[in-house]
C-alpha positions in Angstrom: -137.6 -61.5 -131.9 -135.1 -63.0 -134.2 -132.2 -65.5 -133.2 -129.2 -63.8 -131.8 -126.0 -64.7 -134.0 -122.5 -63.8 -132.8 -119.7 -64.8 -134.9 -115.9 -65.1 -134.1 -112.9 -66.0 -136.1 -110.8 -68.6 -134.3 -107.9 -70.8 -134.7 -104.8 -71.1 -136.9 -107.1 -72.1 -139.9 -109.5 -69.2 -139.4 -112.8 -71.1 -138.5 -115.8 -68.8 -138.0 -117.6 -70.1 -134.9 -121.1 -68.9 -134.2 -122.8 -68.5 -130.8 -126.6 -68.8 -131.5 -129.3 -68.1 -128.9 -132.9 -67.9 -128.5 -133.2 -64.4 -126.9 -136.6 -65.2 -125.1 -135.2 -68.2 -123.1 -131.5 -67.6 -122.9 -130.9 -71.2 -124.3 -127.8 -71.2 -126.8 -125.9 -73.4 -128.9 -122.1 -73.2 -130.3 -121.2 -74.1 -133.8 -117.8 -75.3 -134.8 -115.8 -74.4 -131.7 -112.4 -74.2 -133.3 -110.8 -73.0 -129.9 -112.0 -71.4 -126.6 -113.0 -68.1 -128.4 -112.8 -65.7 -125.5 -115.1 -63.2 -127.3 -117.9 -65.8 -127.5 -117.4 -66.9 -123.9 -117.5 -63.4 -122.9 -121.0 -62.8 -124.7 -122.3 -66.0 -123.1 -121.4 -64.9 -119.7 -122.6 -61.3 -120.2 -125.9 -62.3 -121.5 -126.5 -65.0 -118.8 -127.1 -67.6 -121.6 -127.1 -71.4 -121.0 -125.2 -73.3 -123.7 -127.1 -76.4 -124.4 -125.5 -77.7 -127.7 -122.0 -77.8 -129.3 -122.6 -78.5 -132.8 -119.9 -79.8 -135.3 -120.8 -79.3 -138.8 -118.1 -81.9 -139.7 -115.2 -83.6 -138.2 -112.3 -81.8 -139.5 -109.9 -80.8 -136.6 -110.0 -77.1 -137.1 -113.7 -77.1 -136.5 -113.6 -79.4 -133.5 -110.5 -78.3 -131.5 -112.5 -76.6 -128.9 -115.1 -79.3 -128.2 -113.8 -80.6 -125.0 -112.8 -77.2 -123.3 -116.2 -75.9 -124.2 -118.1 -79.0 -122.9 -116.1 -79.3 -119.7 -116.8 -75.3 -118.9 -120.6 -75.2 -120.0 -121.8 -78.7 -119.6 -123.1 -78.5 -123.3 -123.6 -81.7 -125.4 -121.3 -82.3 -128.5 -123.4 -83.0 -131.6 -122.1 -84.6 -134.7 -123.4 -86.7 -137.7 -122.9 -90.2 -136.9 -121.1 -90.8 -140.2 -118.3 -88.1 -139.2 -117.8 -89.7 -136.0 -117.1 -92.9 -137.4 -115.0 -91.3 -140.0 -112.9 -89.1 -137.9 -112.5 -91.9 -135.3 -110.4 -94.0 -137.6 -106.8 -94.2 -136.6 -105.5 -92.5 -139.7 -107.7 -89.6 -139.2 -106.8 -89.3 -135.6 -103.2 -89.3 -136.6 -103.7 -86.6 -139.3 -105.2 -84.3 -136.7 -102.4 -84.7 -134.4 -99.9 -84.3 -137.2 -101.7 -80.9 -137.8 -101.2 -79.8 -134.2 -105.0 -80.2 -133.4 -106.4 -82.5 -130.8 -108.3 -85.3 -132.5 -112.3 -86.0 -132.3 -112.8 -87.7 -128.9 -116.1 -87.3 -127.7 -119.7 -87.2 -129.1 -122.8 -86.9 -126.9 -125.4 -86.9 -129.7 -125.0 -88.5 -133.0 -127.5 -87.0 -135.5 -129.1 -88.1 -138.8 -130.7 -85.9 -141.6 -133.8 -84.2 -140.5 -133.3 -84.5 -136.8 -134.2 -81.4 -134.9 -132.3 -79.8 -132.0 -134.5 -77.7 -129.8 -133.3 -74.2 -128.6 -135.8 -72.4 -126.3 -138.6 -71.5 -128.4 -136.9 -72.3 -131.6 -135.5 -75.6 -133.2 -132.7 -76.3 -135.6 -133.0 -78.8 -138.4 -130.0 -81.1 -139.2 -129.5 -81.2 -143.0 -127.1 -83.9 -143.9 -125.0 -82.3 -146.8 -122.1 -84.9 -147.5 -119.4 -84.1 -150.1 -116.9 -82.0 -148.1 -116.9 -84.8 -145.5 -119.1 -88.1 -145.3 -121.2 -86.6 -142.4 -121.1 -82.9 -143.1 -124.3 -81.1 -141.8 -125.8 -77.7 -142.3 -127.8 -76.4 -139.4 -131.0 -74.8 -140.5 -133.3 -72.4 -138.4 -136.0 -70.4 -140.5 -134.4 -67.5 -141.9 -130.7 -68.9 -141.1 -128.4 -71.5 -142.3 -125.2 -72.3 -140.8 -123.3 -74.2 -143.6 -119.9 -75.2 -142.1 -117.6 -76.0 -145.2 -120.5 -77.1 -147.4 -121.1 -73.7 -148.8 -119.0 -70.5 -148.8 -119.9 -67.1 -149.8 -118.9 -67.4 -153.5 -117.6 -70.7 -153.3 -117.9 -74.5 -151.7 -116.0 -76.7 -149.8 -113.1 -78.7 -150.9 -113.8 -82.2 -152.1 -110.1 -83.4 -152.6 -109.5 -84.3 -149.0 -110.3 -87.9 -147.5 -113.9 -88.6 -147.5 -114.7 -85.8 -150.1 -116.4 -86.1 -153.3 -117.5 -83.3 -155.7 -120.4 -85.3 -157.2 -121.8 -85.9 -153.8 -121.4 -82.3 -152.6 -123.2 -80.9 -155.7 -126.2 -83.3 -155.0 -126.2 -82.0 -151.5 -126.3 -78.3 -152.6 -129.2 -79.4 -155.2 -131.3 -81.3 -152.7 -130.9 -79.7 -149.5 -129.9 -76.1 -150.1 -131.2 -74.8 -153.3 -135.0 -75.4 -152.2 -134.7 -73.2 -149.2 -136.1 -69.7 -149.3 -134.1 -67.1 -151.2 -134.1 -64.7 -148.1 -132.3 -67.4 -145.9 -129.0 -65.8 -144.4 -126.0 -68.0 -145.2 -123.5 -68.2 -142.3 -120.3 -70.1 -143.6 -117.5 -71.9 -141.6 -114.8 -69.7 -143.2 -114.9 -66.1 -144.4 -113.6 -66.7 -148.0 -115.9 -64.4 -149.8 -116.3 -60.8 -150.5 -118.5 -60.5 -147.2 -118.7 -62.7 -144.0 -122.3 -63.8 -145.0 -124.7 -63.7 -147.7 -128.3 -64.9 -148.4 -129.1 -67.8 -150.6 -130.8 -65.5 -153.1 -127.3 -63.9 -153.6 -125.6 -67.1 -153.7 -128.0 -68.4 -156.6 -126.9 -65.4 -158.6 -123.1 -65.4 -158.0 -121.9 -68.5 -156.7 -120.7 -70.8 -159.5 -121.4 -73.9 -157.4 -125.0 -72.9 -157.7 -125.1 -71.4 -160.9 -123.0 -73.8 -163.2 -124.1 -77.2 -162.1 -127.9 -77.0 -162.0 
Protein backbone atom coordinates (compact mmCIF):
# COMPACT_ATOMS: atom_id res chain seq x y z
CA UNK A 1 0.00 0.00 0.00
CA UNK A 2 1.42 3.39 -1.00
CA UNK A 3 1.69 6.46 1.17
CA UNK A 4 -1.48 8.46 1.65
CA UNK A 5 -0.95 12.08 0.56
CA UNK A 6 -3.58 14.77 1.14
CA UNK A 7 -2.91 18.33 0.00
CA UNK A 8 -4.53 21.62 0.97
CA UNK A 9 -3.74 25.17 -0.16
CA UNK A 10 -3.66 27.36 2.93
CA UNK A 11 -2.88 30.86 4.15
CA UNK A 12 -2.71 34.24 2.40
CA UNK A 13 0.30 33.21 0.28
CA UNK A 14 -1.32 29.94 -0.87
CA UNK A 15 1.11 27.44 0.60
CA UNK A 16 0.42 23.82 -0.23
CA UNK A 17 0.45 21.82 2.99
CA UNK A 18 0.59 18.03 2.90
CA UNK A 19 -0.74 15.44 5.31
CA UNK A 20 1.25 12.26 4.69
CA UNK A 21 0.33 8.97 6.35
CA UNK A 22 1.42 5.37 6.55
CA UNK A 23 -1.97 3.67 6.04
CA UNK A 24 -0.89 0.41 7.66
CA UNK A 25 -0.06 1.99 11.01
CA UNK A 26 -1.94 5.29 11.03
CA UNK A 27 1.14 7.39 11.73
CA UNK A 28 1.15 10.72 9.90
CA UNK A 29 3.27 13.79 9.37
CA UNK A 30 2.34 17.29 8.26
CA UNK A 31 4.52 19.28 5.88
CA UNK A 32 4.54 23.10 5.91
CA UNK A 33 1.53 23.99 8.06
CA UNK A 34 0.81 27.48 6.77
CA UNK A 35 -2.45 27.64 8.74
CA UNK A 36 -4.73 25.42 10.85
CA UNK A 37 -6.02 23.80 7.58
CA UNK A 38 -9.47 22.51 8.61
CA UNK A 39 -9.65 20.01 5.73
CA UNK A 40 -6.41 18.33 6.81
CA UNK A 41 -7.50 18.33 10.44
CA UNK A 42 -10.78 16.70 9.42
CA UNK A 43 -8.95 14.02 7.42
CA UNK A 44 -6.68 13.28 10.35
CA UNK A 45 -9.66 12.83 12.64
CA UNK A 46 -11.76 10.85 10.17
CA UNK A 47 -8.98 8.35 9.55
CA UNK A 48 -7.96 8.16 13.18
CA UNK A 49 -4.35 8.86 12.30
CA UNK A 50 -1.80 10.02 14.88
CA UNK A 51 0.29 13.01 13.84
CA UNK A 52 3.90 12.32 14.80
CA UNK A 53 5.86 15.05 12.99
CA UNK A 54 5.34 18.60 11.75
CA UNK A 55 8.02 19.18 9.12
CA UNK A 56 9.02 22.66 7.94
CA UNK A 57 10.78 22.49 4.58
CA UNK A 58 12.19 25.93 5.43
CA UNK A 59 11.64 28.79 7.85
CA UNK A 60 9.67 31.33 5.81
CA UNK A 61 6.74 32.55 7.84
CA UNK A 62 4.04 31.49 5.37
CA UNK A 63 5.20 27.86 5.72
CA UNK A 64 5.44 27.74 9.53
CA UNK A 65 2.51 29.93 10.64
CA UNK A 66 0.43 26.97 11.83
CA UNK A 67 3.22 25.19 13.71
CA UNK A 68 2.19 26.07 17.24
CA UNK A 69 -1.52 25.42 16.74
CA UNK A 70 -0.93 22.02 15.19
CA UNK A 71 1.62 21.05 17.83
CA UNK A 72 -0.66 22.12 20.69
CA UNK A 73 -3.60 20.21 19.24
CA UNK A 74 -1.82 16.97 18.33
CA UNK A 75 1.36 16.73 20.37
CA UNK A 76 3.40 16.32 17.18
CA UNK A 77 7.06 17.37 17.21
CA UNK A 78 8.21 20.27 15.02
CA UNK A 79 11.09 19.48 12.67
CA UNK A 80 13.33 21.98 10.85
CA UNK A 81 16.91 22.04 9.59
CA UNK A 82 19.25 23.52 12.15
CA UNK A 83 20.52 26.23 9.76
CA UNK A 84 17.03 27.64 9.20
CA UNK A 85 16.32 27.49 12.92
CA UNK A 86 19.40 29.62 13.49
CA UNK A 87 18.70 31.95 10.55
CA UNK A 88 15.01 32.62 11.20
CA UNK A 89 15.53 33.13 14.91
CA UNK A 90 17.57 36.26 14.15
CA UNK A 91 15.83 39.42 15.39
CA UNK A 92 15.60 40.93 11.90
CA UNK A 93 13.94 37.78 10.50
CA UNK A 94 11.52 37.63 13.43
CA UNK A 95 10.63 41.28 12.81
CA UNK A 96 10.15 40.64 9.08
CA UNK A 97 7.67 37.84 9.80
CA UNK A 98 5.64 40.06 12.12
CA UNK A 99 5.69 42.90 9.58
CA UNK A 100 4.16 40.52 7.04
CA UNK A 101 1.39 39.59 9.47
CA UNK A 102 2.72 36.15 10.43
CA UNK A 103 3.86 34.69 13.74
CA UNK A 104 7.64 34.22 13.70
CA UNK A 105 9.37 30.89 14.09
CA UNK A 106 9.26 30.25 17.82
CA UNK A 107 9.75 26.55 18.43
CA UNK A 108 11.63 23.55 17.09
CA UNK A 109 11.69 20.13 18.72
CA UNK A 110 13.95 18.29 16.28
CA UNK A 111 16.80 20.01 14.41
CA UNK A 112 17.77 17.86 11.44
CA UNK A 113 20.74 17.48 9.13
CA UNK A 114 21.20 16.12 5.64
CA UNK A 115 20.53 12.40 5.45
CA UNK A 116 18.64 12.20 8.72
CA UNK A 117 15.71 9.79 8.72
CA UNK A 118 12.25 10.33 10.17
CA UNK A 119 10.38 7.09 10.87
CA UNK A 120 6.72 7.03 9.91
CA UNK A 121 5.06 3.75 10.73
CA UNK A 122 6.51 1.15 8.36
CA UNK A 123 8.09 3.87 6.22
CA UNK A 124 10.76 6.47 6.76
CA UNK A 125 11.47 9.83 5.21
CA UNK A 126 14.98 10.97 4.34
CA UNK A 127 15.91 14.61 4.87
CA UNK A 128 17.69 16.10 1.84
CA UNK A 129 19.39 19.41 2.64
CA UNK A 130 18.78 21.59 -0.43
CA UNK A 131 19.94 25.13 0.39
CA UNK A 132 19.49 27.98 -2.04
CA UNK A 133 16.01 29.29 -1.32
CA UNK A 134 17.05 29.50 2.34
CA UNK A 135 20.20 28.27 4.10
CA UNK A 136 18.44 25.34 5.73
CA UNK A 137 15.88 24.42 3.08
CA UNK A 138 15.12 20.71 2.90
CA UNK A 139 13.21 18.29 0.74
CA UNK A 140 11.60 15.23 2.28
CA UNK A 141 12.05 11.99 0.34
CA UNK A 142 10.08 8.80 0.56
CA UNK A 143 10.70 6.22 -2.19
CA UNK A 144 8.41 7.40 -4.99
CA UNK A 145 7.64 10.79 -3.40
CA UNK A 146 9.61 14.02 -2.96
CA UNK A 147 8.16 16.95 -1.01
CA UNK A 148 10.15 19.91 -2.28
CA UNK A 149 8.87 22.96 -0.40
CA UNK A 150 10.12 26.02 -2.26
CA UNK A 151 13.24 24.33 -3.63
CA UNK A 152 11.55 23.00 -6.78
CA UNK A 153 8.16 23.79 -8.30
CA UNK A 154 6.39 22.37 -11.33
CA UNK A 155 8.16 24.19 -14.12
CA UNK A 156 10.18 26.48 -11.86
CA UNK A 157 12.24 26.75 -8.68
CA UNK A 158 12.25 28.86 -5.55
CA UNK A 159 13.28 32.49 -5.35
CA UNK A 160 16.88 33.23 -4.49
CA UNK A 161 16.65 37.01 -4.11
CA UNK A 162 15.40 36.91 -0.52
CA UNK A 163 17.68 37.04 2.54
CA UNK A 164 19.73 33.86 2.76
CA UNK A 165 19.07 32.90 -0.86
CA UNK A 166 21.63 31.99 -3.53
CA UNK A 167 20.98 30.90 -7.11
CA UNK A 168 24.37 29.20 -7.36
CA UNK A 169 23.66 27.23 -4.19
CA UNK A 170 20.16 26.30 -5.34
CA UNK A 171 21.45 24.96 -8.67
CA UNK A 172 24.08 22.92 -6.81
CA UNK A 173 21.33 21.49 -4.58
CA UNK A 174 19.19 20.52 -7.55
CA UNK A 175 22.13 18.85 -9.26
CA UNK A 176 23.44 16.97 -6.25
CA UNK A 177 20.28 16.02 -4.37
CA UNK A 178 17.33 15.94 -6.78
CA UNK A 179 18.61 15.07 -10.25
CA UNK A 180 19.94 11.63 -9.15
CA UNK A 181 16.52 10.48 -7.86
CA UNK A 182 14.41 8.09 -9.98
CA UNK A 183 12.49 9.73 -12.82
CA UNK A 184 9.20 8.25 -11.57
CA UNK A 185 9.50 10.15 -8.28
CA UNK A 186 6.38 12.23 -7.69
CA UNK A 187 7.17 15.91 -7.03
CA UNK A 188 4.96 17.61 -4.44
CA UNK A 189 5.88 21.35 -4.34
CA UNK A 190 5.20 23.97 -1.70
CA UNK A 191 3.13 26.16 -4.05
CA UNK A 192 0.94 25.38 -7.05
CA UNK A 193 2.72 27.63 -9.55
CA UNK A 194 2.78 25.26 -12.51
CA UNK A 195 0.42 23.76 -15.05
CA UNK A 196 -0.43 20.98 -12.59
CA UNK A 197 -0.29 20.80 -8.78
CA UNK A 198 2.30 18.01 -8.90
CA UNK A 199 4.54 16.33 -11.44
CA UNK A 200 7.21 13.67 -11.77
CA UNK A 201 10.93 14.22 -11.76
CA UNK A 202 11.10 12.75 -15.26
CA UNK A 203 8.68 15.38 -16.54
CA UNK A 204 10.59 18.15 -14.78
CA UNK A 205 13.86 16.98 -16.33
CA UNK A 206 12.24 17.56 -19.73
CA UNK A 207 10.27 20.76 -19.13
CA UNK A 208 11.68 22.62 -16.09
CA UNK A 209 14.31 25.17 -17.16
CA UNK A 210 16.05 24.88 -13.80
CA UNK A 211 16.71 21.21 -14.61
CA UNK A 212 17.35 21.59 -18.35
CA UNK A 213 19.37 24.78 -18.74
CA UNK A 214 21.98 24.55 -16.00
CA UNK A 215 23.35 21.01 -16.39
